[in-house]
LOLUM-894849 format. One line per 3 residues: for each residue x, y, z of N, C-alpha, C. Coordinates in steps of 0.02 Angstrom, whole numbers, plus 50000, padded with zeros to 5 digits. Last residue first. Example, Ala and Ser with C-alpha at 12.3 -4.5 7.8 and 13.67 -1.06 7.14 Angstrom:
2
50642/49888/50354/50684/49947/50357/50645/50002/50394 ~ 50660/49716/50390/50615/49775/50390/50660/49835/50390 $
This chain:
336
54397/55676/54272/54329/55697/54286/54327/55772/54302 ~ 54523/55628/54258/54500/55676/54207/54429/55702/54221 ~ 54543/55532/54352/54576/55597/54363/54553/55650/54312 $
54482/55423/54293/54449/55456/54349/54479/55525/54361 ~ 54579/55389/54197/54510/55406/54176/54475/55446/54231 ~ 54686/55356/54278/54693/55413/54232/54624/55436/54209 $
54632/55242/54338/54651/55300/54379/54656/55363/54336 ~ 54623/55155/54230/54562/55177/54264/54575/55240/54305 ~ 54760/55138/54200/54716/55170/54151/54651/55195/54183 $
54799/55069/54315/54830/55134/54299/54787/55173/54250 ~ 54727/54953/54297/54710/54998/54353/54739/55067/54341 ~ 54798/54901/54187/54726/54915/54182/54705/54965/54236 $
54929/54887/54239/54916/54931/54182/54842/54949/54176 ~ 54972/54899/54409/54937/54860/54358/54916/54907/54301 ~ 55013/54990/54500/55064/54968/54453/55034/54926/54397 $
54911/55009/54589/54917/55059/54535/54972/55041/54484 ~ 54817/54930/54679/54874/54905/54639/54886/54949/54578 ~ 54786/55044/54818/54764/55006/54760/54825/54982/54719 $
54856/55124/54907/54833/55058/54930/54808/55014/54873 ~ 54799/55280/54847/54847/55244/54890/54817/55178/54914 ~ 54728/55363/54769/54720/55291/54757/54770/55250/54797 $
54766/55492/54798/54701/55469/54823/54692/55394/54816 ~ 54947/55481/54836/54888/55503/54799/54823/55472/54826 ~ 54943/55553/54999/54935/55562/54927/54971/55505/54892 $
54884/55439/55125/54931/55489/55101/54917/55499/55027 ~ 54804/55368/55262/54799/55396/55194/54853/55448/55181 ~ 54796/55321/55386/54849/55292/55344/54853/55327/55276 $
54688/55378/55445/54753/55400/55470/54811/55371/55429 ~ 54583/55311/55378/54595/55382/55365/54665/55404/55387 ~ 54636/55148/55318/54606/55193/55368/54624/55265/55353 $
54602/55078/55159/54651/55104/55207/54615/55150/55255 ~ 54553/54939/55059/54536/54993/55106/54596/55013/55148 ~ 54560/54837/54970/54609/54892/54963/54594/54952/55009 $
54458/54750/55011/54527/54725/55001/54579/54781/54999 ~ 54342/54827/55009/54368/54801/55072/54442/54780/55067 ~ 54330/54849/54872/54335/54906/54918/54365/54884/54985 $
54316/54717/54827/54374/54757/54806/54384/54816/54853 ~ 54194/54684/54886/54254/54646/54905/54316/54686/54886 ~ 54111/54775/54821/54118/54778/54894/54179/54740/54918 $
54121/54734/54687/54141/54803/54706/54152/54810/54781 ~ 54069/54603/54681/54142/54614/54677/54164/54684/54698 ~ 53957/54517/54738/53963/54590/54740/54037/54609/54738 $
53850/54390/54747/53907/54410/54706/53909/54487/54701 ~ 53811/54327/54906/53791/54370/54850/53853/54395/54812 ~ 53740/54203/55011/53800/54233/54982/53780/54270/54918 $
53653/54145/55154/53652/54186/55093/53722/54213/55074 ~ 53633/54091/55277/53640/54044/55221/53653/54079/55154 ~ 53616/54203/55358/53678/54164/55363/53687/54113/55306 $
53576/54344/55375/53550/54297/55324/53607/54248/55311 ~ 53538/54475/55490/53577/54417/55470/53539/54370/55423 ~ 53546/54623/55498/53488/54584/55478/53514/54518/55447 $
53683/54645/55507/53642/54649/55568/53576/54612/55557 ~ 53788/54535/55414/53736/54587/55416/53702/54586/55484 ~ 53867/54428/55389/53900/54490/55412/53852/54550/55407 $
53795/54330/55332/53810/54322/55403/53844/54383/55433 ~ 53793/54353/55199/53739/54382/55238/53747/54372/55313 ~ 53946/54389/55119/53908/54341/55160/53856/54378/55201 $
53995/54415/54948/53987/54438/55017/53940/54389/55053 ~ 54111/54352/54831/54044/54347/54861/54046/54376/54931 ~ 54237/54340/54769/54197/54401/54761/54124/54396/54783 $
54313/54233/54805/54284/54232/54738/54231/54287/54728 ~ 54343/54254/54934/54399/54254/54887/54375/54255/54814 ~ 54216/54230/54987/54242/54299/54984/54301/54305/54936 $
54214/54089/54978/54165/54129/54941/54189/54202/54934 ~ 54319/54054/55063/54321/54035/54993/54273/54078/54952 ~ 54272/54107/55185/54335/54131/55156/54339/54114/55081 $
54155/54031/55207/54152/54104/55201/54213/54131/55165 ~ 54210/53904/55221/54162/53917/55167/54159/53992/55154 ~ 54285/53923/55335/54320/53905/55274/54275/53918/55213 $
54197/53940/55437/54229/54000/55410/54268/53985/55345 ~ 54044/53862/55460/54115/53851/55442/54146/53911/55406 ~ 53948/53916/55599/53955/53914/55526/54028/53908/55506 $
53934/53929/55736/53945/53861/55709/53961/53861/55634 ~ 53911/54063/55761/53968/54030/55793/53985/53964/55761 ~ 53791/54080/55691/53851/54115/55669/53913/54081/55697 $
53704/54008/55773/53717/53985/55705/53781/54016/55677 ~ 53706/54088/55888/53725/54017/55891/53745/53991/55823 ~ 53654/54206/55835/53723/54205/55861/53749/54134/55866 $
53524/54167/55809/53568/54187/55754/53641/54186/55774 ~ 53479/54151/55938/53485/54092/55895/53530/54106/55835 ~ 53487/54286/55976/53522/54235/56015/53532/54172/55973 $
53402/54350/55890/53474/54363/55884/53515/54312/55923 ~ 53281/54228/55832/53304/54281/55876/53378/54294/55864 ~ 53224/54193/55663/53258/54175/55725/53275/54237/55766 $
53165/54236/55547/53146/54171/55572/53169/54159/55644 ~ 53219/54355/55513/53147/54353/55521/53122/54287/55549 ~ 53355/54326/55501/53333/54370/55555/53258/54372/55565 $
53400/54156/55472/53372/54219/55447/53342/54261/55503 ~ 53448/54033/55526/53486/54070/55476/53464/54142/55465 ~ 53393/53937/55605/53423/53995/55639/53457/54043/55591 $
53354/53831/55528/53301/53874/55555/53327/53935/55590 ~ 53452/53820/55381/53445/53804/55453/53394/53853/55481 ~ 53492/53759/55217/53455/53801/55263/53454/53773/55334 $
53633/53767/55111/53589/53725/55153/53557/53767/55209 ~ 53640/53928/55028/53662/53859/55040/53613/53823/55085 ~ 53584/54034/54909/53571/54013/54978/53592/53940/54984 $
53657/54155/54805/53647/54083/54819/53634/54075/54894 ~ 53639/54278/54676/53641/54258/54747/53627/54184/54753 ~ 53616/54320/54550/53683/54334/54577/53688/54316/54651 $
53495/54328/54477/53538/54268/54470/53608/54280/54496 ~ 53407/54426/54500/53459/54441/54451/53505/54381/54439 ~ 53333/54369/54600/53299/54384/54537/53348/54401/54482 $
53420/54369/54707/53406/54304/54674/53372/54315/54607 ~ 53409/54497/54753/53468/54481/54712/53462/54412/54678 ~ 53235/54543/54730/53287/54508/54768/53349/54500/54724 $
53163/54700/54695/53185/54635/54672/53240/54607/54718 ~ 53049/54777/54807/53115/54776/54776/53133/54705/54754 ~ 52941/54795/54883/52928/54790/54812/52993/54789/54772 $
52932/54692/55033/52953/54751/54995/52930/54743/54923 ~ 52904/54573/55095/52885/54634/55130/52905/54698/55095 ~ 53039/54485/55023/52978/54481/55064/52966/54547/55101 $
53094/54544/54869/53112/54531/54938/53049/54534/54980 ~ 53022/54465/54723/53040/54524/54763/53060/54501/54833 ~ 53092/54352/54598/53044/54371/54650/53068/54435/54684 $
53153/54230/54513/53130/54298/54498/53074/54316/54546 ~ 53289/54150/54563/53217/54149/54577/53192/54220/54566 ~ 53440/54061/54568/53395/54106/54530/53322/54095/54549 $
53456/53970/54703/53496/54022/54669/53447/54069/54633 ~ 53438/53874/54856/53413/53909/54798/53463/53958/54768 ~ 53491/53779/54942/53422/53800/54953/53394/53839/54893 $
53587/53635/54909/53578/53707/54900/53504/53725/54906 ~ 53609/53505/55031/53585/53529/54966/53575/53605/54965 ~ 53768/53585/55056/53722/53546/55013/53670/53511/55055 $
53841/53646/55158/53812/53688/55105/53764/53651/55059 ~ 53886/53556/55252/53858/53619/55276/53825/53660/55221 ~ 53941/53454/55181/53882/53439/55221/53848/53502/55245 $
54055/53516/55133/54000/53500/55086/53936/53486/55124 ~ 54130/53523/55256/54109/53582/55219/54050/53568/55173 ~ 54181/53417/55326/54112/53436/55341/54088/53494/55299 $
54315/53394/55295/54266/53345/55272/54194/53368/55281 ~ 54434/53498/55234/54385/53492/55288/54326/53450/55264 ~ 54500/53510/55113/54519/53455/55158/54468/53444/55213 $
54397/53542/54968/54434/53565/55028/54447/53505/55074 ~ 54319/53516/54861/54383/53480/54864/54426/53501/54925 ~ 54208/53596/54880/54198/53524/54872/54263/53485/54880 $
54265/53724/54878/54232/53699/54939/54228/53623/54937 ~ 54310/53731/54746/54358/53737/54801/54329/53710/54866 ~ 54187/53721/54679/54239/53670/54668/54290/53671/54725 $
54128/53838/54721/54098/53774/54740/54148/53717/54731 ~ 54212/53934/54658/54206/53931/54731/54179/53863/54754 ~ 54191/53908/54522/54258/53902/54550/54254/53894/54627 $
54055/53939/54510/54080/53871/54492/54148/53859/54525 ~ 54056/54074/54544/54021/54026/54586/54046/53955/54573 ~ 54129/54124/54436/54155/54133/54504/54122/54085/54552 $
54044/54094/54330/54111/54063/54332/54141/54068/54402 ~ 53936/54177/54360/53927/54104/54360/53994/54068/54365 ~ 54002/54307/54348/53968/54285/54410/53963/54209/54413 $
54063/54377/54246/54101/54322/54276/54067/54293/54339 ~ 53971/54465/54190/54022/54491/54236/54057/54437/54276 ~ 53842/54342/54167/53874/54407/54155/53924/54425/54209 $
53773/54230/54200/53839/54219/54170/53876/54285/54157 ~ 53682/54194/54346/53694/54241/54292/53766/54234/54266 ~ 53630/54024/54368/53664/54083/54393/53681/54128/54334 $
53543/53878/54418/53551/53932/54370/53582/53994/54403 ~ 53609/53717/54459/53576/53779/54480/53591/53835/54430 ~ 53599/53546/54463/53617/53603/54420/53575/53663/54441 $
53669/53440/54585/53610/53476/54563/53632/53536/54520 ~ 53787/53390/54630/53744/53344/54594/53680/53377/54569 ~ 53840/53506/54691/53830/53445/54729/53782/53397/54696 $
53799/53597/54570/53804/53611/54642/53789/53547/54680 ~ 53845/53661/54417/53835/53598/54454/53850/53611/54528 ~ 53755/53787/54341/53815/53773/54380/53801/53711/54422 $
53693/53856/54190/53689/53803/54240/53756/53791/54274 ~ 53657/54029/54170/53699/53971/54153/53693/53920/54208 ~ 53567/54167/54101/53577/54116/54152/53616/54056/54126 $
53533/54262/54009/53603/54261/54032/53616/54208/54085 ~ 53399/54256/53987/53443/54242/53930/53515/54233/53952 ~ 53350/54301/54107/53348/54229/54094/53389/54209/54033 $
53364/54440/54092/53403/54404/54143/53407/54330/54125 ~ 53270/54466/53992/53341/54481/53980/53385/54443/54029 ~ 53151/54428/54057/53171/54396/53994/53246/54405/53981 $
53147/54517/54164/53151/54445/54177/53177/54408/54115 ~ 53255/54657/54131/53190/54624/54132/53200/54550/54146 ~ 53383/54702/54125/53331/54749/54147/53262/54720/54150 $
53535/54630/54182/53473/54624/54142/53418/54667/54170 ~ 53657/54654/54242/53631/54585/54240/53567/54575/54202 ~ 53691/54793/54222/53741/54740/54217/53709/54672/54203 $
53574/54867/54233/53619/54880/54177/53668/54822/54167 ~ 53524/54820/54353/53487/54806/54291/53530/54817/54230 ~ 53617/54872/54443/53610/54799/54436/53574/54781/54371 $
53590/55011/54427/53655/54983/54409/53650/54907/54398 ~ 53461/55019/54476/53474/55042/54407/53541/55013/54383 ~ 53475/54978/54608/53443/54933/54559/53453/54955/54487 $
53590/54972/54723/53569/55020/54671/53541/54979/54613 ~ 53559/54912/54889/53577/54900/54819/53551/54956/54773 ~ 53604/54856/55045/53579/54914/55009/53604/54910/54937 $
53676/54749/55082/53604/54740/55081/53569/54799/55047 ~ 53807/54789/55087/53785/54749/55030/53711/54739/55027 ~ 53819/54791/55259/53855/54807/55197/53837/54760/55139 $
53732/54833/55376/53717/54781/55327/53754/54795/55261 ~ 53690/54884/55522/53753/54879/55486/53749/54819/55439 ~ 53574/54886/55599/53572/54915/55531/53640/54916/55496 $
53660/54858/55749/53597/54877/55717/53607/54913/55650 ~ 53810/54758/55725/53767/54805/55760/53708/54826/55717 ~ 53825/54583/55684/53839/54653/55674/53788/54697/55711 $
53862/54448/55797/53820/54479/55746/53832/54554/55743 ~ 54035/54406/55827/53968/54425/55850/53929/54455/55792 ~ 54151/54381/55765/54131/54332/55816/54062/54347/55843 $
54214/54385/55598/54176/54416/55652/54155/54362/55702 ~ 54365/54402/55501/54313/54362/55532/54277/54402/55586 ~ 54384/54530/55374/54408/54491/55432/54349/54453/55463 $
54312/54604/55286/54342/54542/55262/54369/54499/55318 ~ 54167/54693/55304/54226/54669/55341/54252/54603/55314 ~ 54122/54824/55196/54113/54753/55211/54175/54728/55247 $
54072/54984/55242/54129/54942/55225/54116/54870/55245 ~ 53943/55076/55174/53963/55031/55229/54019/54985/55205 ~ 53936/55139/55046/53950/55177/55107/53974/55133/55165 $
53894/55086/54929/53964/55076/54947/53983/55108/55014 ~ 53763/55124/54915/53779/55052/54914/53849/55038/54938 ~ 53770/55264/54915/53736/55229/54970/53757/55156/54973 $
53830/55286/54791/53866/55304/54852/53836/55269/54913 ~ 53728/55247/54703/53790/55207/54708/53830/55223/54771 ~ 53570/55262/54791/53616/55279/54737/53680/55238/54747 $
53417/55179/54835/53489/55192/54846/53523/55216/54783 ~ 53279/55163/54891/53300/55206/54834/53373/55226/54841 ~ 53257/55072/54995/53206/55080/54943/53232/55117/54882 $
53368/55080/55077/53348/55015/55052/53301/55022/54992 ~ 53363/55216/55105/53419/55190/55066/53402/55121/55037 ~ 53250/55221/55184/53249/55255/55119/53307/55232/55075 $
53294/55151/55296/53239/55123/55255/53236/55156/55187 ~ 53391/55240/55345/53410/55173/55324/53357/55142/55278 ~ 53360/55402/55272/53358/55354/55327/53381/55286/55300 $
53463/55520/55185/53413/55466/55186/53416/55427/55251 ~ 53499/55671/55102/53502/55633/55165/53445/55582/55167 ~ 53558/55672/54940/53497/55680/54979/53504/55640/55043 $
53655/55654/54845/53669/55700/54901/53606/55718/54941 ~ 53660/55565/54744/53608/55617/54739/53613/55669/54795 ~ 53799/55500/54668/53774/55523/54733/53722/55578/54723 $
53809/55449/54535/53846/55419/54591/53815/55437/54658 ~ 53688/55412/54415/53713/55461/54463/53749/55426/54520 ~ 53725/55340/54263/53697/55327/54329/53729/55374/54379 $
53684/55339/54094/53722/55373/54146/53687/55363/54213 ~ 53700/55229/53956/53662/55251/54014/53708/55284/54065 ~ 53782/55172/53865/53771/55244/53859/53730/55272/53917 $
53819/55044/53883/53757/55055/53845/53745/55129/53831 ~ 53925/55055/53970/53940/55041/53899/53879/55052/53855 ~ 53889/55195/54080/53890/55125/54063/53904/55115/53989 $
53960/55312/54183/53937/55301/54114/53945/55227/54097 ~ 53915/55385/54329/53949/55327/54302/53918/55313/54234 ~ 53927/55559/54365/53891/55503/54338/53938/55446/54319 $
53918/55688/54485/53959/55640/54448/53917/55580/54427 ~ 53884/55864/54495/53865/55795/54507/53906/55748/54462 ~ 53908/55994/54465/53961/55959/54500/53943/55887/54519 $
53814/56040/54378/53803/56053/54449/53853/56018/54494 ~ 53854/55989/54258/53861/56061/54268/53851/56081/54341 ~ 53937/55829/54295/53886/55873/54267/53897/55946/54284 $
54065/55725/54245/54044/55773/54296/53994/55822/54263 ~ 54075/55550/54208/54065/55619/54187/54045/55662/54247 ~ 54166/55402/54165/54133/55445/54214/54126/55515/54186 $
54159/55239/54086/54192/55300/54107/54149/55339/54156 ~ 54105/55113/54067/54150/55139/54015/54186/55202/54036 ~ 54061/54963/54139/54073/55034/54154/54124/55060/54103 $
54068/54834/54086/54003/54870/54087/54010/54944/54102 ~ 54184/54770/54100/54150/54762/54035/54086/54802/54031 ~ 54225/54795/54231/54262/54826/54176/54227/54821/54109 $
54177/54797/54371/54133/54789/54313/54166/54819/54250 ~ 54277/54816/54464/54231/54760/54474/54189/54746/54412 ~ 54342/54930/54420/54381/54869/54428/54336/54808/54433 $
54237/55020/54427/54263/55003/54361/54309/54942/54364 ~ 54214/55020/54568/54161/55002/54521/54189/54981/54453 ~ 54335/55064/54623/54308/54998/54641/54257/54975/54590 $
54337/55193/54569/54389/55145/54550/54366/55074/54566 ~ 54230/55249/54637/54227/55242/54564/54278/55192/54539 ~ 54283/55249/54768/54223/55210/54751/54218/55198/54676 $
54388/55339/54751/54403/55270/54771/54343/55224/54756 ~ 54316/55454/54721/54361/55426/54671/54379/55354/54687 ~ 54247/55472/54845/54211/55462/54782/54255/55428/54730 $
54352/55494/54933/54309/55436/54942/54271/55420/54879 ~ 54402/55615/54878/54444/55556/54884/54402/55493/54889 ~ 54291/55699/54892/54317/55685/54825/54361/55622/54826 $
54279/55704/55032/54224/55678/54992/54249/55657/54923 ~ 54400/55767/55062/54388/55699/55087/54332/55666/55047 ~ 54377/55892/55003/54433/55850/54981/54421/55777/55000 $
54270/55938/55080/54260/55925/55008/54315/55881/54981 ~ 54332/55956/55201/54278/55907/55197/54265/55889/55124 ~ 54508/55968/55165/54444/55997/55183/54392/55941/55179 $
54667/55930/55222/54609/55905/55186/54546/55940/55211 ~ 54795/55960/55268/54749/56014/55253/54690/55991/55211 ~ 54888/55876/55314/54874/55871/55243/54825/55925/55221 $
55016/55913/55425/54945/55921/55412/54934/55920/55336 ~ 55146/55913/55461/55121/55851/55432/55048/55856/55412 ~ 55168/56034/55518/55206/56020/55458/55183/55956/55424 $
55090/56027/55632/55067/56068/55576/55104/56051/55512 ~ 55135/55962/55741/55106/55921/55688/55085/55961/55628 ~ 55181/56059/55828/55229/56011/55801/55202/55974/55741 $
55061/56124/55857/55114/56161/55823/55164/56113/55791 ~ 54992/56022/55921/54965/56051/55860/55019/56087/55820 ~ 55076/56002/56030/55066/55947/55982/55040/55975/55916 $
55063/56122/56096/55129/56104/56070/55122/56049/56017 ~ 54928/56111/56129/54950/56166/56087/55018/56150/56055 ~ 54929/56000/56212/54892/55998/56149/54914/56052/56102 $
55009/56048/56316/55031/55991/56276/54996/55989/56208 ~ 54929/56152/56365/54996/56167/56340/55022/56111/56295 ~ 54818/56077/56403/54811/56129/56352/54878/56146/56322 $
54874/55996/56501/54847/55966/56441/54840/56016/56385 ~ 54909/56095/56595/54961/56052/56566/54937/56022/56500 ~ 54783/56145/56623/54832/56189/56592/54888/56149/56561 $
54726/56032/56682/54697/56058/56621/54746/56103/56584 ~ 54804/56021/56797/54808/55967/56747/54780/55992/56680 ~ 54885/56178/56842/54831/56129/56844/54839/56078/56789 $
55041/56207/56917/55001/56214/56856/54947/56160/56859 ~ 55132/56229/57024/55062/56211/57037/55018/56227/56976 ~ 55256/56274/56985/55251/56206/57013/55180/56183/57020 $
55236/56404/56952/55254/56358/56898/55250/56286/56921 ~ 55214/56459/57078/55159/56457/57031/55173/56408/56974 ~ 55342/56451/57129/55290/56409/57158/55230/56404/57111 $
55410/56546/57051/55430/56476/57048/55375/56430/57074 ~ 55341/56663/57088/55343/56642/57017/55361/56569/57011 ~ 55368/56665/57224/55299/56660/57201/55297/56635/57129 $
55506/56679/57223/55476/56619/57252/55405/56609/57227 ~ 55516/56806/57164/55548/56748/57133/55516/56684/57157 ~ 55445/56886/57257/55424/56883/57187/55451/56821/57152 $
55522/56867/57371/55453/56844/57370/55428/56837/57298 ~ 55639/56929/57336/55640/56857/57347/55569/56828/57343 ~ 55591/57060/57332/55617/57030/57271/55618/56954/57276 $
55556/57076/57466/55505/57082/57415/55527/57049/57350 ~ 55680/57063/57529/55627/57015/57543/55574/57016/57489 ~ 55746/57175/57478/55772/57107/57464/55718/57055/57473 $
55669/57276/57533/55674/57270/57461/55697/57201/57441 ~ 55694/57258/57668/55626/57249/57643/55625/57241/57568 ~ 55831/57291/57675/55808/57223/57690/55739/57210/57662 $
55827/57427/57646/55863/57381/57601/55841/57309/57610 ~ 55755/57473/57756/55730/57484/57688/55762/57436/57638 ~ 55840/57441/57861/55774/57411/57858/55745/57416/57787 $
55949/57528/57833/55959/57455/57832/55892/57419/57825 ~ 55888/57652/57852/55914/57634/57786/55924/57558/57779 ~ 55862/57649/57987/55806/57651/57941/55827/57630/57871 $
55992/57654/58039/55950/57596/58053/55891/57592/58003 ~ 56033/57781/57997/56070/57722/57974/56028/57659/57982 ~ 55944/57861/58067/55943/57862/57994/55978/57801/57965 $
55984/57833/58199/55916/57816/58177/55911/57813/58100 ~ 56115/57885/58197/56104/57813/58209/56035/57791/58185 ~ 56089/58019/58177/56126/57983/58126/56115/57908/58133 $
56023/58048/58296/55988/58057/58233/56022/58018/58177 ~ 56122/58028/58389/56065/57982/58389/56028/57986/58323 ~ 56201/58138/58353/56229/58070/58347/56173/58018/58344 $
């Protein structure tokens, strides 16, 4: 009888131990799910996000992105210089050329890594368009070496505005600037754009605008940039320096003084000039606040720029593709 009782008692203990073990497994599993680390949570979230976003992934490779940027740059160039750029060609090594009306072919990108100084000295077209010119207002001087437009492709400028002093001077036209006639290049609508801008400034409601820009410090001057052997944009007759101030130029003034001058410069003048395809040297780290330069390709690129996250097919998204001329340029580029 005692033996039966002992066996019955042992059986009950065995059943109870099994129940406890099973409960422990469940509790352990639940407790472990409650104490997931923050990193594990983030990893799980990121994984879920990647899975959810796969259907929206455009699968752009680095080469795809390069091609998109290149095509957008080429479109800016032909829109800015329609009388001088006739088309584009792709070479046997996959290099792309801008074909000028003269028949000259200019390499878009030599694909050679360059320092900032090397770009200043020997820029290709890709180098000149690499920095986005900010059309929005700025409140502080630009960061180190951010100089959109200061890097120039001289082979291209010579094709458009003249390859020699004699050729350039044949294309100069007088523009009335506050009672003074200044010479400016008549090619590619440059002189006409300056004339229009100055008229808008002179007739603007703000009474102090003319006082800030006249007398003009200079337009055409066949010279090199100080400290270099590169021609100044003034040598091509496509730049104007308005009324000078000792705080205008990075070689004359500290950044603190340059910032003071930037703060005081009338933005209405800047806006009018930009609307007429001039970039402002006040938006360069190497500030040149009295300086404006006719660079329609940079203004066009800025005007139709879209951020990477906004980009969708087609590559010309954001450009006025409904315009017949632009539509034709797009078709030309797509044939490269």
